[in-house]
mmCIF file of the C-alpha atoms, coordinates in Angstrom:
data_MODEL
# 
_entry.id   MODEL 
# 
loop_
_atom_site.group_PDB 
_atom_site.id 
_atom_site.type_symbol 
_atom_site.label_atom_id 
_atom_site.label_alt_id 
_atom_site.label_comp_id 
_atom_site.label_asym_id 
_atom_site.label_entity_id 
_atom_site.label_seq_id 
_atom_site.pdbx_PDB_ins_code 
_atom_site.Cartn_x 
_atom_site.Cartn_y 
_atom_site.Cartn_z 
_atom_site.occupancy 
_atom_site.B_iso_or_equiv 
_atom_site.pdbx_formal_charge 
_atom_site.auth_seq_id 
_atom_site.auth_comp_id 
_atom_site.auth_asym_id 
_atom_site.auth_atom_id 
_atom_site.pdbx_PDB_model_num 
ATOM 1   C CA . MET A 1 1   ? 6.130   -36.443 -40.660 1.00 0.00 ? 1   MET A CA 1 
ATOM 2   C CA . SER A 1 2   ? 3.161   -33.634 -40.391 1.00 0.00 ? 2   SER A CA 1 
ATOM 3   C CA . MET A 1 3   ? 2.917   -31.538 -37.214 1.00 0.00 ? 3   MET A CA 1 
ATOM 4   C CA . GLU A 1 4   ? -0.529  -31.792 -36.529 1.00 0.00 ? 4   GLU A CA 1 
ATOM 5   C CA . MET A 1 5   ? -3.081  -30.411 -33.434 1.00 0.00 ? 5   MET A CA 1 
ATOM 6   C CA . ASP A 1 6   ? -5.106  -33.678 -32.517 1.00 0.00 ? 6   ASP A CA 1 
ATOM 7   C CA . ASP A 1 7   ? -8.733  -32.284 -31.568 1.00 0.00 ? 7   ASP A CA 1 
ATOM 8   C CA . SER A 1 8   ? -8.448  -34.298 -28.149 1.00 0.00 ? 8   SER A CA 1 
ATOM 9   C CA . ALA A 1 9   ? -4.905  -32.298 -27.075 1.00 0.00 ? 9   ALA A CA 1 
ATOM 10  C CA . PRO A 1 10  ? -5.758  -29.007 -24.788 1.00 0.00 ? 10  PRO A CA 1 
ATOM 11  C CA . ARG A 1 11  ? -4.889  -26.474 -26.437 1.00 0.00 ? 11  ARG A CA 1 
ATOM 12  C CA . ARG A 1 12  ? -2.454  -23.902 -25.530 1.00 0.00 ? 12  ARG A CA 1 
ATOM 13  C CA . GLY A 1 13  ? -1.601  -19.691 -26.065 1.00 0.00 ? 13  GLY A CA 1 
ATOM 14  C CA . PRO A 1 14  ? 1.013   -18.073 -26.480 1.00 0.00 ? 14  PRO A CA 1 
ATOM 15  C CA . ARG A 1 15  ? 1.602   -18.065 -22.177 1.00 0.00 ? 15  ARG A CA 1 
ATOM 16  C CA . GLY A 1 16  ? 1.472   -21.916 -22.316 1.00 0.00 ? 16  GLY A CA 1 
ATOM 17  C CA . ALA A 1 17  ? -0.864  -23.689 -19.731 1.00 0.00 ? 17  ALA A CA 1 
ATOM 18  C CA . GLN A 1 18  ? -1.469  -20.881 -17.599 1.00 0.00 ? 18  GLN A CA 1 
ATOM 19  C CA . GLY A 1 19  ? -3.681  -19.659 -20.207 1.00 0.00 ? 19  GLY A CA 1 
ATOM 20  C CA . GLY A 1 20  ? -4.349  -16.648 -18.938 1.00 0.00 ? 20  GLY A CA 1 
ATOM 21  C CA . ALA A 1 21  ? -4.311  -16.818 -15.151 1.00 0.00 ? 21  ALA A CA 1 
ATOM 22  C CA . ASP A 1 22  ? -2.026  -14.757 -12.569 1.00 0.00 ? 22  ASP A CA 1 
ATOM 23  C CA . LYS A 1 23  ? 0.565   -15.845 -10.033 1.00 0.00 ? 23  LYS A CA 1 
ATOM 24  C CA . LYS A 1 24  ? -1.747  -17.135 -7.722  1.00 0.00 ? 24  LYS A CA 1 
ATOM 25  C CA . GLY A 1 25  ? -3.632  -18.839 -9.600  1.00 0.00 ? 25  GLY A CA 1 
ATOM 26  C CA . GLY A 1 26  ? -7.407  -18.291 -10.766 1.00 0.00 ? 26  GLY A CA 1 
ATOM 27  C CA . SER A 1 27  ? -8.820  -15.966 -13.436 1.00 0.00 ? 27  SER A CA 1 
ATOM 28  C CA . SER A 1 28  ? -7.381  -12.778 -14.621 1.00 0.00 ? 28  SER A CA 1 
ATOM 29  C CA . VAL A 1 29  ? -10.654 -10.895 -14.258 1.00 0.00 ? 29  VAL A CA 1 
ATOM 30  C CA . ARG A 1 30  ? -10.519 -9.414  -10.957 1.00 0.00 ? 30  ARG A CA 1 
ATOM 31  C CA . LYS A 1 31  ? -13.517 -8.367  -9.557  1.00 0.00 ? 31  LYS A CA 1 
ATOM 32  C CA . ARG A 1 32  ? -13.454 -5.209  -7.241  1.00 0.00 ? 32  ARG A CA 1 
ATOM 33  C CA . GLY A 1 33  ? -16.297 -4.283  -4.450  1.00 0.00 ? 33  GLY A CA 1 
ATOM 34  C CA . PHE A 1 34  ? -16.889 -1.004  -3.817  1.00 0.00 ? 34  PHE A CA 1 
ATOM 35  C CA . THR A 1 35  ? -14.645 0.751   -1.570  1.00 0.00 ? 35  THR A CA 1 
ATOM 36  C CA . ARG A 1 36  ? -14.792 3.975   0.398   1.00 0.00 ? 36  ARG A CA 1 
ATOM 37  C CA . ARG A 1 37  ? -12.274 6.572   -0.904  1.00 0.00 ? 37  ARG A CA 1 
ATOM 38  C CA . LYS A 1 38  ? -10.462 7.628   1.458   1.00 0.00 ? 38  LYS A CA 1 
ATOM 39  C CA . VAL A 1 39  ? -10.397 11.515  3.049   1.00 0.00 ? 39  VAL A CA 1 
ATOM 40  C CA . CYS A 1 40  ? -7.255  13.369  3.782   1.00 0.00 ? 40  CYS A CA 1 
ATOM 41  C CA . ARG A 1 41  ? -7.827  13.456  7.938   1.00 0.00 ? 41  ARG A CA 1 
ATOM 42  C CA . PHE A 1 42  ? -6.012  17.168  8.212   1.00 0.00 ? 42  PHE A CA 1 
ATOM 43  C CA . CYS A 1 43  ? -8.910  18.779  4.748   1.00 0.00 ? 43  CYS A CA 1 
ATOM 44  C CA . ALA A 1 44  ? -11.762 17.436  6.931   1.00 0.00 ? 44  ALA A CA 1 
ATOM 45  C CA . ASP A 1 45  ? -10.440 18.473  10.079  1.00 0.00 ? 45  ASP A CA 1 
ATOM 46  C CA . LYS A 1 46  ? -9.040  21.597  10.049  1.00 0.00 ? 46  LYS A CA 1 
ATOM 47  C CA . THR A 1 47  ? -7.977  21.954  13.007  1.00 0.00 ? 47  THR A CA 1 
ATOM 48  C CA . LEU A 1 48  ? -5.716  18.829  13.132  1.00 0.00 ? 48  LEU A CA 1 
ATOM 49  C CA . VAL A 1 49  ? -2.284  20.528  13.150  1.00 0.00 ? 49  VAL A CA 1 
ATOM 50  C CA . ILE A 1 50  ? 0.602   18.122  12.217  1.00 0.00 ? 50  ILE A CA 1 
ATOM 51  C CA . ASP A 1 51  ? 3.645   18.500  15.220  1.00 0.00 ? 51  ASP A CA 1 
ATOM 52  C CA . TYR A 1 52  ? 6.072   16.533  14.803  1.00 0.00 ? 52  TYR A CA 1 
ATOM 53  C CA . LYS A 1 53  ? 5.903   16.781  18.972  1.00 0.00 ? 53  LYS A CA 1 
ATOM 54  C CA . ASP A 1 54  ? 3.169   15.077  18.578  1.00 0.00 ? 54  ASP A CA 1 
ATOM 55  C CA . PRO A 1 55  ? 4.211   12.076  18.510  1.00 0.00 ? 55  PRO A CA 1 
ATOM 56  C CA . GLN A 1 56  ? 0.193   10.295  19.316  1.00 0.00 ? 56  GLN A CA 1 
ATOM 57  C CA . LEU A 1 57  ? -0.740  11.670  16.664  1.00 0.00 ? 57  LEU A CA 1 
ATOM 58  C CA . LEU A 1 58  ? 2.009   10.811  14.236  1.00 0.00 ? 58  LEU A CA 1 
ATOM 59  C CA . LYS A 1 59  ? 1.333   7.479   15.256  1.00 0.00 ? 59  LYS A CA 1 
ATOM 60  C CA . TYR A 1 60  ? -1.341  6.494   13.020  1.00 0.00 ? 60  TYR A CA 1 
ATOM 61  C CA . PHE A 1 61  ? 0.924   7.314   10.317  1.00 0.00 ? 61  PHE A CA 1 
ATOM 62  C CA . VAL A 1 62  ? 4.337   4.869   11.340  1.00 0.00 ? 62  VAL A CA 1 
ATOM 63  C CA . THR A 1 63  ? 3.770   0.935   11.048  1.00 0.00 ? 63  THR A CA 1 
ATOM 64  C CA . ASP A 1 64  ? 4.172   -1.518  13.627  1.00 0.00 ? 64  ASP A CA 1 
ATOM 65  C CA . ARG A 1 65  ? 7.801   -1.970  11.960  1.00 0.00 ? 65  ARG A CA 1 
ATOM 66  C CA . GLY A 1 66  ? 8.459   2.109   12.477  1.00 0.00 ? 66  GLY A CA 1 
ATOM 67  C CA . LYS A 1 67  ? 8.007   3.044   8.957   1.00 0.00 ? 67  LYS A CA 1 
ATOM 68  C CA . ILE A 1 68  ? 6.314   5.802   7.368   1.00 0.00 ? 68  ILE A CA 1 
ATOM 69  C CA . VAL A 1 69  ? 2.033   4.909   5.920   1.00 0.00 ? 69  VAL A CA 1 
ATOM 70  C CA . PRO A 1 70  ? 2.060   5.242   2.461   1.00 0.00 ? 70  PRO A CA 1 
ATOM 71  C CA . ARG A 1 71  ? -0.757  7.753   0.960   1.00 0.00 ? 71  ARG A CA 1 
ATOM 72  C CA . ARG A 1 72  ? -2.233  4.935   -0.811  1.00 0.00 ? 72  ARG A CA 1 
ATOM 73  C CA . ILE A 1 73  ? -2.789  3.409   2.711   1.00 0.00 ? 73  ILE A CA 1 
ATOM 74  C CA . SER A 1 74  ? -3.273  6.524   4.996   1.00 0.00 ? 74  SER A CA 1 
ATOM 75  C CA . GLY A 1 75  ? -6.174  8.438   2.597   1.00 0.00 ? 75  GLY A CA 1 
ATOM 76  C CA . ASN A 1 76  ? -3.445  11.572  3.245   1.00 0.00 ? 76  ASN A CA 1 
ATOM 77  C CA . CYS A 1 77  ? -3.429  14.199  0.214   1.00 0.00 ? 77  CYS A CA 1 
ATOM 78  C CA . ALA A 1 78  ? -0.318  14.974  -1.286  1.00 0.00 ? 78  ALA A CA 1 
ATOM 79  C CA . LYS A 1 79  ? 0.300   18.203  0.503   1.00 0.00 ? 79  LYS A CA 1 
ATOM 80  C CA . HIS A 1 80  ? -0.656  17.207  4.340   1.00 0.00 ? 80  HIS A CA 1 
ATOM 81  C CA . GLN A 1 81  ? 1.417   13.282  3.597   1.00 0.00 ? 81  GLN A CA 1 
ATOM 82  C CA . ARG A 1 82  ? 4.554   15.081  3.024   1.00 0.00 ? 82  ARG A CA 1 
ATOM 83  C CA . LYS A 1 83  ? 3.918   17.504  5.979   1.00 0.00 ? 83  LYS A CA 1 
ATOM 84  C CA . VAL A 1 84  ? 3.987   14.240  8.109   1.00 0.00 ? 84  VAL A CA 1 
ATOM 85  C CA . ALA A 1 85  ? 6.898   11.824  6.422   1.00 0.00 ? 85  ALA A CA 1 
ATOM 86  C CA . LEU A 1 86  ? 8.398   15.668  7.548   1.00 0.00 ? 86  LEU A CA 1 
ATOM 87  C CA . SER A 1 87  ? 6.967   15.464  11.084  1.00 0.00 ? 87  SER A CA 1 
ATOM 88  C CA . VAL A 1 88  ? 8.088   12.063  11.123  1.00 0.00 ? 88  VAL A CA 1 
ATOM 89  C CA . ARG A 1 89  ? 11.776  12.183  10.402  1.00 0.00 ? 89  ARG A CA 1 
ATOM 90  C CA . ARG A 1 90  ? 12.433  14.905  12.829  1.00 0.00 ? 90  ARG A CA 1 
ATOM 91  C CA . SER A 1 91  ? 10.533  13.022  15.502  1.00 0.00 ? 91  SER A CA 1 
ATOM 92  C CA . ARG A 1 92  ? 12.918  10.488  14.990  1.00 0.00 ? 92  ARG A CA 1 
ATOM 93  C CA . MET A 1 93  ? 15.695  12.685  14.729  1.00 0.00 ? 93  MET A CA 1 
ATOM 94  C CA . ILE A 1 94  ? 14.727  14.022  18.918  1.00 0.00 ? 94  ILE A CA 1 
ATOM 95  C CA . ALA A 1 95  ? 13.733  10.436  19.833  1.00 0.00 ? 95  ALA A CA 1 
ATOM 96  C CA . LEU A 1 96  ? 9.685   10.964  19.891  1.00 0.00 ? 96  LEU A CA 1 
ATOM 97  C CA . LEU A 1 97  ? 9.562   7.731   17.569  1.00 0.00 ? 97  LEU A CA 1 
ATOM 98  C CA . PRO A 1 98  ? 11.797  5.155   16.511  1.00 0.00 ? 98  PRO A CA 1 
ATOM 99  C CA . TYR A 1 99  ? 13.586  4.707   13.667  1.00 0.00 ? 99  TYR A CA 1 
ATOM 100 C CA . THR A 1 100 ? 12.617  0.662   13.906  1.00 0.00 ? 100 THR A CA 1 
ATOM 101 C CA . VAL A 1 101 ? 11.852  -1.864  16.371  1.00 0.00 ? 101 VAL A CA 1 
ATOM 102 C CA . THR A 1 102 ? 14.260  -3.350  18.510  1.00 0.00 ? 102 THR A CA 1 
ATOM 103 C CA . GLY A 1 103 ? 14.144  -7.366  19.991  1.00 0.00 ? 103 GLY A CA 1 
ATOM 104 C CA . ALA A 1 104 ? 11.748  -9.340  18.284  1.00 0.00 ? 104 ALA A CA 1 
# 
């Protein structure tokens, strides 16, 4: 018996029935709209100072679960992200910011 492909049967690539689909389904071609580049707020405003004793400023860089917001989300440059992370850690040590959220 010979293994011939029937023309009516769907052809499958090396990925099987998925085609090139990503995990969520749909096509693998991604369309991205124009997103405005985030600017480091500390580079833009030279008067802002990163201080571990200022929890109001640092609260912007901490999630509701207590994690430090990554640089690609916050828009900080590498230099200021390191200073923010250090200040958040220092602020946690003297109990100005929580390590984690308690309760719910």
